[in-house]
N, CA and C atoms of all chains as a GROMACS GRO file, in nm:
protein
  597
    1MET      N    1  13.133   5.792  10.422
    1MET     CA    2  13.121   5.929  10.462
    1MET      C    3  13.171   6.024  10.351
    2SER      N    4  13.112   6.135  10.343
    2SER     CA    5  13.153   6.232  10.244
    2SER      C    6  13.289   6.292  10.282
    3ASN      N    7  13.373   6.324  10.182
    3ASN     CA    8  13.502   6.388  10.211
    3ASN      C    9  13.483   6.538  10.215
    4ARG      N   10  13.361   6.586  10.200
    4ARG     CA   11  13.333   6.725  10.219
    4ARG      C   12  13.260   6.745  10.355
    5PRO      N   13  13.331   6.793  10.456
    5PRO     CA   14  13.270   6.800  10.590
    5PRO      C   15  13.148   6.894  10.594
    6ASP      N   16  13.139   6.991  10.509
    6ASP     CA   17  13.028   7.082  10.517
    6ASP      C   18  12.919   7.050  10.415
    7SER      N   19  12.924   6.928  10.358
    7SER     CA   20  12.827   6.899  10.250
    7SER      C   21  12.681   6.908  10.294
    8ASP      N   22  12.656   6.862  10.417
    8ASP     CA   23  12.514   6.868  10.463
    8ASP      C   24  12.473   7.012  10.488
    9MET      N   25  12.566   7.099  10.519
    9MET     CA   26  12.535   7.242  10.534
    9MET      C   27  12.494   7.299  10.401
   10VAL      N   28  12.554   7.253  10.295
   10VAL     CA   29  12.529   7.309  10.162
   10VAL      C   30  12.393   7.263  10.113
   11ASP      N   31  12.351   7.143  10.154
   11ASP     CA   32  12.224   7.088  10.104
   11ASP      C   33  12.105   7.149  10.168
   12VAL      N   34  12.120   7.200  10.288
   12VAL     CA   35  11.999   7.244  10.362
   12VAL      C   36  11.927   7.359  10.304
   13PRO      N   37  11.993   7.477  10.273
   13PRO     CA   38  11.915   7.591  10.227
   13PRO      C   39  11.858   7.574  10.085
   14VAL      N   40  11.743   7.511  10.074
   14VAL     CA   41  11.676   7.492   9.945
   14VAL      C   42  11.565   7.593   9.930
   15ALA      N   43  11.485   7.575   9.832
   15ALA     CA   44  11.389   7.678   9.785
   15ALA      C   45  11.306   7.741   9.895
   16ARG      N   46  11.250   7.664   9.990
   16ARG     CA   47  11.156   7.723  10.082
   16ARG      C   48  11.218   7.804  10.196
   17ASP      N   49  11.354   7.821  10.186
   17ASP     CA   50  11.426   7.885  10.291
   17ASP      C   51  11.423   8.038  10.285
   18THR      N   52  11.372   8.095  10.176
   18THR     CA   53  11.374   8.241  10.163
   18THR      C   54  11.290   8.303  10.277
   19ASN      N   55  11.340   8.415  10.326
   19ASN     CA   56  11.274   8.472  10.443
   19ASN      C   57  11.200   8.602  10.404
   20GLU      N   58  11.070   8.592  10.401
   20GLU     CA   59  10.993   8.714  10.372
   20GLU      C   60  10.896   8.735  10.483
   21PRO      N   61  10.834   8.855  10.494
   21PRO     CA   62  10.746   8.886  10.604
   21PRO      C   63  10.635   8.782  10.627
   22LEU      N   64  10.579   8.735  10.516
   22LEU     CA   65  10.464   8.645  10.530
   22LEU      C   66  10.504   8.507  10.588
   23ASP      N   67  10.634   8.477  10.589
   23ASP     CA   68  10.681   8.351  10.651
   23ASP      C   69  10.649   8.353  10.801
   24LEU      N   70  10.650   8.472  10.861
   24LEU     CA   71  10.621   8.480  11.004
   24LEU      C   72  10.472   8.436  11.026
   25VAL      N   73  10.388   8.477  10.933
   25VAL     CA   74  10.250   8.437  10.943
   25VAL      C   75  10.234   8.288  10.920
   26ARG      N   76  10.312   8.234  10.819
   26ARG     CA   77  10.303   8.092  10.790
   26ARG      C   78  10.342   8.010  10.912
   27LEU      N   79  10.439   8.052  10.985
   27LEU     CA   80  10.488   7.980  11.102
   27LEU      C   81  10.383   7.989  11.220
   28SER      N   82  10.289   8.080  11.207
   28SER     CA   83  10.192   8.099  11.310
   28SER      C   84  10.067   8.014  11.286
   29LEU      N   85  10.062   7.939  11.175
   29LEU     CA   86   9.946   7.855  11.148
   29LEU      C   87   9.923   7.757  11.263
   30ASP      N   88   9.795   7.742  11.301
   30ASP     CA   89   9.756   7.656  11.415
   30ASP      C   90   9.804   7.708  11.551
   31GLU      N   91   9.844   7.836  11.554
   31GLU     CA   92   9.879   7.900  11.686
   31GLU      C   93   9.780   8.012  11.710
   32ARG      N   94   9.772   8.051  11.838
   32ARG     CA   95   9.682   8.164  11.869
   32ARG      C   96   9.761   8.296  11.841
   33ILE      N   97   9.704   8.376  11.753
   33ILE     CA   98   9.772   8.499  11.713
   33ILE      C   99   9.691   8.618  11.757
   34PHE      N  100   9.759   8.732  11.760
   34PHE     CA  101   9.696   8.862  11.794
   34PHE      C  102   9.684   8.941  11.661
   35VAL      N  103   9.567   8.996  11.634
   35VAL     CA  104   9.547   9.077  11.515
   35VAL      C  105   9.495   9.212  11.557
   36LYS      N  106   9.563   9.315  11.507
   36LYS     CA  107   9.510   9.452  11.527
   36LYS      C  108   9.438   9.493  11.401
   37MET      N  109   9.316   9.544  11.421
   37MET     CA  110   9.235   9.575  11.306
   37MET      C  111   9.204   9.725  11.303
   38ARG      N  112   9.164   9.773  11.181
   38ARG     CA  113   9.113   9.911  11.170
   38ARG      C  114   8.988   9.923  11.251
   39GLY      N  115   8.959  10.046  11.298
   39GLY     CA  116   8.838  10.069  11.374
   39GLY      C  117   8.854  10.030  11.521
   40ASP      N  118   8.972  10.035  11.573
   40ASP     CA  119   9.000  10.008  11.716
   40ASP      C  120   8.948   9.870  11.753
   41ARG      N  121   8.980   9.773  11.677
   41ARG     CA  122   8.937   9.633  11.705
   41ARG      C  123   9.064   9.552  11.716
   42GLU      N  124   9.058   9.458  11.814
   42GLU     CA  125   9.165   9.364  11.827
   42GLU      C  126   9.108   9.222  11.836
   43LEU      N  127   9.178   9.128  11.771
   43LEU     CA  128   9.133   8.990  11.772
   43LEU      C  129   9.237   8.900  11.830
   44LYS      N  130   9.194   8.795  11.901
   44LYS     CA  131   9.290   8.688  11.936
   44LYS      C  132   9.221   8.559  11.896
   45GLY      N  133   9.293   8.476  11.817
   45GLY     CA  134   9.231   8.353  11.773
   45GLY      C  135   9.334   8.259  11.713
   46ARG      N  136   9.290   8.134  11.687
   46ARG     CA  137   9.380   8.038  11.629
   46ARG      C  138   9.379   8.052  11.479
   47LEU      N  139   9.498   8.068  11.417
   47LEU     CA  140   9.507   8.094  11.273
   47LEU      C  141   9.492   7.961  11.197
   48HIS      N  142   9.392   7.958  11.112
   48HIS     CA  143   9.373   7.836  11.027
   48HIS      C  144   9.411   7.861  10.883
   49ALA      N  145   9.400   7.981  10.835
   49ALA     CA  146   9.436   8.014  10.695
   49ALA      C  147   9.467   8.158  10.676
   50TYR      N  148   9.552   8.189  10.576
   50TYR     CA  149   9.577   8.327  10.539
   50TYR      C  150   9.615   8.332  10.391
   51ASP      N  151   9.613   8.448  10.330
   51ASP     CA  152   9.666   8.462  10.200
   51ASP      C  153   9.744   8.591  10.187
   52GLN      N  154   9.792   8.628  10.066
   52GLN     CA  155   9.878   8.742  10.050
   52GLN      C  156   9.806   8.876  10.078
   53HIS      N  157   9.674   8.879  10.079
   53HIS     CA  158   9.602   8.999  10.116
   53HIS      C  159   9.581   9.015  10.268
   54MET      N  160   9.626   8.909  10.344
   54MET     CA  161   9.602   8.898  10.486
   54MET      C  162   9.458   8.870  10.517
   55ASN      N  163   9.382   8.820  10.422
   55ASN     CA  164   9.257   8.754  10.454
   55ASN      C  165   9.289   8.643  10.553
   56LEU      N  166   9.208   8.622  10.653
   56LEU     CA  167   9.238   8.521  10.754
   56LEU      C  168   9.116   8.435  10.784
   57VAL      N  169   9.140   8.314  10.832
   57VAL     CA  170   9.034   8.244  10.901
   57VAL      C  171   9.086   8.209  11.041
   58LEU      N  172   9.015   8.256  11.140
   58LEU     CA  173   9.050   8.234  11.280
   58LEU      C  174   8.944   8.150  11.352
   59GLY      N  175   8.993   8.069  11.447
   59GLY     CA  176   8.898   7.991  11.525
   59GLY      C  177   8.904   8.040  11.672
   60ASP      N  178   8.794   8.016  11.740
   60ASP     CA  179   8.782   8.056  11.884
   60ASP      C  180   8.831   8.197  11.910
   61VAL      N  181   8.764   8.292  11.844
   61VAL     CA  182   8.813   8.430  11.840
   61VAL      C  183   8.754   8.511  11.955
   62GLU      N  184   8.842   8.589  12.024
   62GLU     CA  185   8.795   8.687  12.118
   62GLU      C  186   8.819   8.825  12.050
   63GLU      N  187   8.711   8.896  12.035
   63GLU     CA  188   8.724   9.033  11.971
   63GLU      C  189   8.703   9.139  12.082
   64VAL      N  190   8.791   9.237  12.079
   64VAL     CA  191   8.775   9.347  12.174
   64VAL      C  192   8.764   9.476  12.092
   65ILE      N  193   8.653   9.549  12.109
   65ILE     CA  194   8.634   9.675  12.034
   65ILE      C  195   8.645   9.784  12.137
   66THR      N  196   8.728   9.887  12.108
   66THR     CA  197   8.741  10.002  12.196
   66THR      C  198   8.647  10.110  12.144
   67VAL      N  199   8.550  10.143  12.231
   67VAL     CA  200   8.450  10.245  12.193
   67VAL      C  201   8.472  10.368  12.282
   68VAL      N  202   8.477  10.486  12.219
   68VAL     CA  203   8.492  10.605  12.301
   68VAL      C  204   8.358  10.680  12.295
   69ASP      N  205   8.291  10.690  12.408
   69ASP     CA  206   8.166  10.766  12.415
   69ASP      C  207   8.198  10.906  12.461
   70ILE      N  208   8.141  11.004  12.392
   70ILE     CA  209   8.155  11.142  12.436
   70ILE      C  210   8.030  11.189  12.507
   71MET      N  211   8.045  11.221  12.634
   71MET     CA  212   7.930  11.254  12.713
   71MET      C  213   7.869  11.389  12.671
   72GLU      N  214   7.739  11.396  12.665
   72GLU     CA  215   7.673  11.519  12.616
   72GLU      C  216   7.699  11.631  12.713
   73GLY      N  217   7.724  11.748  12.661
   73GLY     CA  218   7.742  11.863  12.746
   73GLY      C  219   7.882  11.880  12.793
   74THR      N  220   7.936  11.779  12.864
   74THR     CA  221   8.070  11.800  12.923
   74THR      C  222   8.181  11.768  12.826
   75ASP      N  223   8.155  11.700  12.708
   75ASP     CA  224   8.256  11.661  12.614
   75ASP      C  225   8.352  11.563  12.678
   76GLU      N  226   8.317  11.501  12.786
   76GLU     CA  227   8.401  11.407  12.857
   76GLU      C  228   8.406  11.276  12.778
   77GLU      N  229   8.524  11.223  12.762
   77GLU     CA  230   8.541  11.096  12.686
   77GLU      C  231   8.541  10.977  12.780
   78VAL      N  232   8.454  10.880  12.753
   78VAL     CA  233   8.446  10.761  12.833
   78VAL      C  234   8.488  10.642  12.742
   79VAL      N  235   8.595  10.574  12.777
   79VAL     CA  236   8.640  10.459  12.698
   79VAL      C  237   8.575  10.335  12.747
   80ARG      N  238   8.522  10.255  12.655
   80ARG     CA  239   8.450  10.136  12.691
   80ARG      C  240   8.500  10.023  12.600
   81LEU      N  241   8.516   9.906  12.661
   81LEU     CA  242   8.564   9.787  12.582
   81LEU      C  243   8.442   9.696  12.564
   82VAL      N  244   8.417   9.668  12.431
   82VAL     CA  245   8.310   9.572  12.401
   82VAL      C  246   8.375   9.444  12.362
   83ARG      N  247   8.339   9.332  12.425
   83ARG     CA  248   8.395   9.199  12.395
   83ARG      C  249   8.299   9.111  12.324
   84ARG      N  250   8.342   9.042  12.221
   84ARG     CA  251   8.258   8.947  12.148
   84ARG      C  252   8.338   8.822  12.119
   85ASN      N  253   8.271   8.709  12.105
   85ASN     CA  254   8.339   8.586  12.070
   85ASN      C  255   8.277   8.531  11.944
   86HIS      N  256   8.361   8.470  11.861
   86HIS     CA  257   8.318   8.402  11.740
   86HIS      C  258   8.391   8.266  11.731
   87GLU      N  259   8.309   8.163  11.702
   87GLU     CA  260   8.369   8.028  11.696
   87GLU      C  261   8.464   8.016  11.572
   88MET      N  262   8.414   8.063  11.461
   88MET     CA  263   8.494   8.050  11.333
   88MET      C  264   8.470   8.182  11.255
   89LEU      N  265   8.578   8.250  11.222
   89LEU     CA  266   8.562   8.383  11.160
   89LEU      C  267   8.655   8.403  11.041
   90PHE      N  268   8.594   8.446  10.929
   90PHE     CA  269   8.676   8.491  10.813
   90PHE      C  270   8.694   8.644  10.837
   91VAL      N  271   8.821   8.691  10.825
   91VAL     CA  272   8.852   8.828  10.841
   91VAL      C  273   8.906   8.882  10.708
   92ARG      N  274   8.845   8.986  10.654
   92ARG     CA  275   8.892   9.046  10.529
   92ARG      C  276   9.025   9.117  10.548
   93GLY      N  277   9.120   9.096  10.460
   93GLY     CA  278   9.254   9.140  10.476
   93GLY      C  279   9.268   9.295  10.479
   94ASP      N  280   9.179   9.368  10.414
   94ASP     CA  281   9.202   9.513  10.404
   94ASP      C  282   9.179   9.582  10.538
   95GLY      N  283   9.119   9.516  10.638
   95GLY     CA  284   9.106   9.574  10.770
   95GLY      C  285   9.218   9.541  10.865
   96VAL      N  286   9.311   9.459  10.818
   96VAL     CA  287   9.417   9.415  10.913
   96VAL      C  288   9.529   9.515  10.919
   97ILE      N  289   9.572   9.552  11.036
   97ILE     CA  290   9.687   9.641  11.055
   97ILE      C  291   9.812   9.563  11.083
   98LEU      N  292   9.803   9.472  11.180
   98LEU     CA  293   9.919   9.389  11.212
   98LEU      C  294   9.879   9.249  11.266
   99VAL      N  295   9.969   9.157  11.246
   99VAL     CA  296   9.951   9.021  11.301
   99VAL      C  297  10.072   8.991  11.385
  100ALA      N  298  10.052   8.948  11.508
  100ALA     CA  299  10.158   8.915  11.597
  100ALA      C  300  10.151   8.768  11.634
  101PRO      N  301  10.263   8.697  11.624
  101PRO     CA  302  10.263   8.554  11.661
  101PRO      C  303  10.241   8.541  11.811
  102PRO      N  304  10.210   8.419  11.859
  102PRO     CA  305  10.184   8.399  12.004
  102PRO      C  306  10.309   8.427  12.088
  103GLN      N  307  10.280   8.466  12.213
  103GLN     CA  308  10.388   8.489  12.309
  103GLN      C  309  10.457   8.358  12.342
  104ARG      N  310  10.586   8.355  12.332
  104ARG     CA  311  10.656   8.234  12.368
  104ARG      C  312  10.722   8.253  12.505
  105SER      N  313  10.685   8.171  12.602
  105SER     CA  314  10.740   8.191  12.735
  105SER      C  315  10.847   8.090  12.763
  106MET      N  316   9.323   8.266   9.563
  106MET     CA  317   9.230   8.159   9.520
  106MET      C  318   9.188   8.076   9.637
  107LEU      N  319   9.270   8.072   9.747
  107LEU     CA  320   9.239   7.985   9.859
  107LEU      C  321   9.103   8.015   9.917
  108PHE      N  322   9.076   8.145   9.946
  108PHE     CA  323   8.952   8.177  10.013
  108PHE      C  324   8.832   8.169   9.919
  109TYR      N  325   8.858   8.190   9.789
  109TYR     CA  326   8.750   8.169   9.689
  109TYR      C  327   8.708   8.025   9.694
  110SER      N  328   8.803   7.934   9.691
  110SER     CA  329   8.773   7.785   9.696
  110SER      C  330   8.704   7.750   9.826
  111PHE      N  331   8.758   7.814   9.933
  111PHE     CA  332   8.705   7.787  10.066
  111PHE      C  333   8.556   7.824  10.076
  112PHE      N  334   8.523   7.946  10.030
  112PHE     CA  335   8.382   7.991  10.037
  112PHE      C  336   8.293   7.905   9.945
  113LYS      N  337   8.352   7.851   9.835
  113LYS     CA  338   8.268   7.769   9.747
  113LYS      C  339   8.226   7.643   9.821
  114THR      N  340   8.313   7.593   9.915
  114THR     CA  341   8.271   7.474   9.991
  114THR      C  342   8.161   7.507  10.093
  115LEU      N  343   8.139   7.638  10.118
  115LEU     CA  344   8.036   7.674  10.216
  115LEU      C  345   7.905   7.717  10.160
  116VAL      N  346   7.892   7.706  10.022
  116VAL     CA  347   7.767   7.741   9.953
  116VAL      C  348   7.655   7.653  10.010
  117GLY      N  349   7.542   7.718  10.044
  117GLY     CA  350   7.427   7.645  10.098
  117GLY      C  351   7.424   7.655  10.250
  118LYS      N  352   7.532   7.698  10.309
  118LYS     CA  353   7.538   7.711  10.458
  118LYS      C  354   7.492   7.848  10.500
  119THR      N  355   7.454   7.857  10.626
  119THR     CA  356   7.408   7.989  10.677
  119THR      C  357   7.530   8.059  10.741
  120VAL      N  358   7.552   8.185  10.696
  120VAL     CA  359   7.665   8.260  10.749
  120VAL      C  360   7.616   8.397  10.790
  121THR      N  361   7.699   8.467  10.874
  121THR     CA  362   7.671   8.606  10.914
  121THR      C  363   7.776   8.693  10.858
  122VAL      N  364   7.742   8.790  10.775
  122VAL     CA  365   7.837   8.881  10.718
  122VAL      C  366   7.826   9.013  10.792
  123GLU      N  367   7.942   9.055  10.850
  123GLU     CA  368   7.944   9.190  10.912
  123GLU      C  369   8.014   9.286  10.818
  124LEU      N  370   7.941   9.395  10.786
  124LEU     CA  371   7.998   9.493  10.693
  124LEU      C  372   8.074   9.600  10.770
  125LYS      N  373   8.151   9.676  10.690
  125LYS     CA  374   8.235   9.779  10.753
  125LYS      C  375   8.155   9.892  10.812
  126ASN      N  376   8.023   9.900  10.775
  126ASN     CA  377   7.939  10.005  10.840
  126ASN      C  378   7.865   9.941  10.957
  127ASP      N  379   7.907   9.829  11.007
  127ASP     CA  380   7.854   9.763  11.127
  127ASP      C  381   7.724   9.689  11.106
  128LEU      N  382   7.672   9.692  10.986
  128LEU     CA  383   7.551   9.616  10.959
  128LEU      C  384   7.586   9.464  10.950
  129SER      N  385   7.512   9.381  11.022
  129SER     CA  386   7.532   9.240  11.022
  129SER      C  387   7.420   9.168  10.951
  130ILE      N  388   7.447   9.093  10.852
  130ILE     CA  389   7.344   9.022  10.772
  130ILE      C  390   7.364   8.870  10.781
  131THR      N  391   7.261   8.801  10.826
  131THR     CA  392   7.266   8.654  10.826
  131THR      C  393   7.188   8.601  10.709
  132GLY      N  394   7.239   8.502  10.641
  132GLY     CA  395   7.162   8.444  10.532
  132GLY      C  396   7.233   8.319  10.476
  133LYS      N  397   7.163   8.255  10.384
  133LYS     CA  398   7.217   8.135  10.325
  133LYS      C  399   7.305   8.178  10.209
  134LEU      N  400   7.428   8.129  10.209
  134LEU     CA  401   7.527   8.161  10.107
  134LEU      C  402   7.487   8.095   9.974
  135VAL      N  403   7.462   8.180   9.876
  135VAL     CA  404   7.420   8.128   9.744
  135VAL      C  405   7.540   8.113   9.651
  136SER      N  406   7.619   8.219   9.646
  136SER     CA  407   7.741   8.208   9.555
  136SER      C  408   7.843   8.309   9.595
  137VAL      N  409   7.961   8.290   9.544
  137VAL     CA  410   8.077   8.373   9.577
  137VAL      C  411   8.164   8.379   9.450
  138ASP      N  412   8.239   8.487   9.431
  138ASP     CA  413   8.327   8.496   9.317
  138ASP      C  414   8.468   8.529   9.360
  139GLN      N  415   8.556   8.548   9.260
  139GLN     CA  416   8.700   8.567   9.288
  139GLN      C  417   8.724   8.695   9.373
  140PHE      N  418   8.638   8.794   9.372
  140PHE     CA  419   8.660   8.910   9.453
  140PHE      C  420   8.600   8.896   9.591
  141LEU      N  421   8.548   8.774   9.620
  141LEU     CA  422   8.477   8.740   9.741
  141LEU      C  423   8.351   8.827   9.757
  142ASN      N  424   8.292   8.867   9.642
  142ASN     CA  425   8.157   8.918   9.644
  142ASN      C  426   8.070   8.802   9.689
  143ILE      N  427   7.960   8.831   9.757
  143ILE     CA  428   7.878   8.728   9.814
  143ILE      C  429   7.734   8.748   9.785
  144LYS      N  430   7.664   8.640   9.751
  144LYS     CA  431   7.518   8.647   9.730
  144LYS      C  432   7.455   8.568   9.848
  145LEU      N  433   7.359   8.632   9.915
  145LEU     CA  434   7.286   8.569  10.026
  145LEU      C  435   7.139   8.561   9.998
  146ASP      N  436   7.076   8.447  10.042
  146ASP     CA  437   6.932   8.431  10.033
  146ASP      C  438   6.874   8.424  10.178
  147ALA      N  439   6.745   8.447  10.190
  147ALA     CA  440   6.677   8.440  10.317
  147ALA      C  441   6.750   8.522  10.422
  148VAL      N  442   6.776   8.647  10.389
  148VAL     CA  443   6.859   8.727  10.476
  148VAL      C  444   6.780   8.787  10.592
  149LYS      N  445   6.851   8.804  10.699
  149LYS     CA  446   6.792   8.866  10.822
  149LYS      C  447   6.898   8.957  10.877
  150VAL      N  448   6.859   9.082  10.904
  150VAL     CA  449   6.956   9.174  10.966
  150VAL      C  450   6.954   9.154  11.114
  151THR      N  451   7.076   9.139  11.170
  151THR     CA  452   7.086   9.100  11.313
  151THR      C  453   7.017   9.201  11.406
  152ASP      N  454   7.041   9.330  11.381
  152ASP     CA  455   6.977   9.434  11.463
  152ASP      C  456   6.870   9.505  11.382
  153GLU      N  457   6.751   9.442  11.374
  153GLU     CA  458   6.652   9.494  11.283
  153GLU      C  459   6.591   9.626  11.325
  154THR      N  460   6.585   9.649  11.461
  154THR     CA  461   6.528   9.774  11.504
  154THR      C  462   6.614   9.893  11.462
  155LYS      N  463   6.745   9.870  11.450
  155LYS     CA  464   6.835   9.977  11.412
  155LYS      C  465   6.833  10.003  11.263
  156TYR      N  466   6.801   9.898  11.188
  156TYR     CA  467   6.800   9.911  11.042
  156TYR      C  468   6.663   9.871  10.982
  157PRO      N  469   6.554   9.937  11.021
  157PRO     CA  470   6.424   9.895  10.977
  157PRO      C  471   6.406   9.893  10.824
  158HIS      N  472   6.483   9.973  10.750
  158HIS     CA  473   6.475   9.973  10.608
  158HIS      C  474   6.522   9.849  10.541
  159MET      N  475   6.589   9.759  10.619
  159MET     CA  476   6.636   9.632  10.563
  159MET      C  477   6.535   9.518  10.578
  160MET      N  478   6.420   9.549  10.644
  160MET     CA  479   6.322   9.442  10.676
  160MET      C  480   6.264   9.373  10.553
  161SER      N  481   6.248   9.451  10.444
  161SER     CA  482   6.187   9.394  10.325
  161SER      C  483   6.290   9.325  10.231
  162VAL      N  484   6.419   9.335  10.267
  162VAL     CA  485   6.519   9.271  10.183
  162VAL      C  486   6.527   9.120  10.209
  163LYS      N  487   6.501   9.043  10.104
  163LYS     CA  488   6.498   8.899  10.120
  163LYS      C  489   6.624   8.829  10.072
  164ASN      N  490   6.686   8.886   9.968
  164ASN     CA  491   6.812   8.837   9.923
  164ASN      C  492   6.898   8.950   9.872
  165CYS      N  493   7.029   8.930   9.875
  165CYS     CA  494   7.115   9.042   9.840
  165CYS      C  495   7.250   8.998   9.788
  166PHE      N  496   7.314   9.095   9.720
  166PHE     CA  497   7.448   9.080   9.671
  166PHE      C  498   7.535   9.174   9.758
  167ILE      N  499   7.646   9.124   9.812
  167ILE     CA  500   7.735   9.210   9.892
  167ILE      C  501   7.867   9.222   9.821
  168ARG      N  502   7.907   9.345   9.794
  168ARG     CA  503   8.038   9.371   9.734
  168ARG      C  504   8.148   9.322   9.837
  169GLY      N  505   8.240   9.250   9.785
  169GLY     CA  506   8.344   9.189   9.870
  169GLY      C  507   8.417   9.292   9.954
  170SER      N  508   8.443   9.412   9.893
  170SER     CA  509   8.532   9.510   9.960
  170SER      C  510   8.466   9.570  10.084
  171VAL      N  511   8.334   9.563  10.098
  171VAL     CA  512   8.268   9.620  10.215
  171VAL      C  513   8.253   9.526  10.333
  172VAL      N  514   8.303   9.399  10.313
  172VAL     CA  515   8.289   9.301  10.419
  172VAL      C  516   8.404   9.323  10.523
  173ARG      N  517   8.365   9.316  10.648
  173ARG     CA  518   8.466   9.317  10.756
  173ARG      C  519   8.494   9.168  10.797
  174TYR      N  520   8.388   9.102  10.840
  174TYR     CA  521   8.400   8.966  10.885
  174TYR      C  522   8.292   8.877  10.817
  175VAL      N  523   8.322   8.748  10.808
  175VAL     CA  524   8.211   8.651  10.780
  175VAL      C  525   8.224   8.545  10.891
  176SER      N  526   8.116   8.537  10.969
  176SER     CA  527   8.115   8.441  11.077
  176SER      C  528   8.060   8.305  11.021
  177LEU      N  529   8.133   8.198  11.045
  177LEU     CA  530   8.108   8.073  10.973
  177LEU      C  531   8.060   7.962  11.069
  178PRO      N  532   7.984   7.865  11.023
  178PRO     CA  533   7.947   7.753  11.104
  178PRO      C  534   8.072   7.664  11.125
  179PRO      N  535   8.124   7.653  11.250
  179PRO     CA  536   8.251   7.584  11.274
  179PRO      C  537   8.246   7.439  11.230
  180ARG      N  538   8.133   7.371  11.237
  180ARG     CA  539   8.128   7.228  11.199
  180ARG      C  540   8.153   7.207  11.052
  181ASP      N  541   8.131   7.311  10.973
  181ASP     CA  542   8.149   7.299  10.828
  181ASP      C  543   8.287   7.341  10.784
  182VAL      N  544   8.379   7.366  10.878
  182VAL     CA  545   8.512   7.409  10.841
  182VAL      C  546   8.610   7.302  10.880
  183ASP      N  547   8.683   7.246  10.782
  183ASP     CA  548   8.787   7.144  10.807
  183ASP      C  549   8.917   7.224  10.832
  184THR      N  550   8.949   7.246  10.959
  184THR     CA  551   9.062   7.333  10.990
  184THR      C  552   9.199   7.273  10.947
  185ALA      N  553   9.212   7.141  10.956
  185ALA     CA  554   9.337   7.075  10.914
  185ALA      C  555   9.358   7.091  10.765
  186LEU      N  556   9.249   7.072  10.690
  186LEU     CA  557   9.256   7.089  10.544
  186LEU      C  558   9.295   7.231  10.506
  187LEU      N  559   9.230   7.325  10.582
  187LEU     CA  560   9.250   7.469  10.558
  187LEU      C  561   9.399   7.508  10.582
  188GLN      N  562   9.455   7.455  10.690
  188GLN     CA  563   9.595   7.486  10.723
  188GLN      C  564   9.689   7.430  10.616
  189ASP      N  565   9.662   7.308  10.572
  189ASP     CA  566   9.745   7.249  10.465
  189ASP      C  567   9.735   7.328  10.338
  190ALA      N  568   9.612   7.376  10.303
  190ALA     CA  569   9.591   7.452  10.182
  190ALA      C  570   9.668   7.584  10.191
  191ALA      N  571   9.668   7.647  10.312
  191ALA     CA  572   9.738   7.774  10.334
  191ALA      C  573   9.888   7.755  10.314
  192ARG      N  574   9.941   7.643  10.370
  192ARG     CA  575  10.084   7.618  10.355
  192ARG      C  576  10.124   7.599  10.206
  193LYS      N  577  10.034   7.522  10.139
  193LYS     CA  578  10.059   7.497   9.999
  193LYS      C  579  10.057   7.623   9.914
  194GLU      N  580   9.960   7.714   9.946
  194GLU     CA  581   9.948   7.842   9.873
  194GLU      C  582  10.069   7.925   9.902
  195ALA      N  583  10.122   7.920  10.023
  195ALA     CA  584  10.246   8.003  10.058
  195ALA      C  585  10.362   7.951   9.979
  196GLN      N  586  10.368   7.824   9.952
  196GLN     CA  587  10.474   7.764   9.876
  196GLN      C  588  10.473   7.805   9.729
  197ALA      N  589  10.351   7.812   9.676
  197ALA     CA  590  10.333   7.834   9.530
  197ALA      C  591  10.392   7.968   9.488
  198PRO      N  592  10.469   7.974   9.378
  198PRO     CA  593  10.523   8.102   9.333
  198PRO      C  594  10.412   8.196   9.288
  199ARG      N  595  10.423   8.324   9.325
  199ARG     CA  596  10.319   8.421   9.288
  199ARG      C  597  10.378   8.519   9.186
   0.00000   0.00000   0.00000
């Protein structure tokens, strides 16, 4: 046994331990994530890949687009949700606003 | 580089590119470059009645920056390989 009781504590924090924002995304690989996009779009899907631009590949994606229709004459706003599904989707990073990891219950 | 390499593996496959102006173009992926510019052959616009001026377009170059999504054939995507590559890329010093 080592005569330094905390020696294993010293060995643990090696190179990959640095904590930066993208680490949150890395830990979400192969999990279902929520993505908020420009243009009032929201995606939920399994994260298969990402890069520093936030380009993503998602699987089994549910997309929800919020459309606001303005009624002629009355100027009344009607909010409508358009839902679409994609089996496998590449998402360009410049449209991404935020990525949220899955809800842990 | 990850997505550049990824798209190179999909050359020859049929993909649907949705642009930021909502135009959706389906076609055979011919080539891709580091900016994720895309060349498509045998293109078909998904909503042709809305964009009749695109009917005569048979092949096209799409600037990477105007792409919103690319819908991919799921059978041609190795998700395990993709996740490993993403982890490896995250590790690499930038």
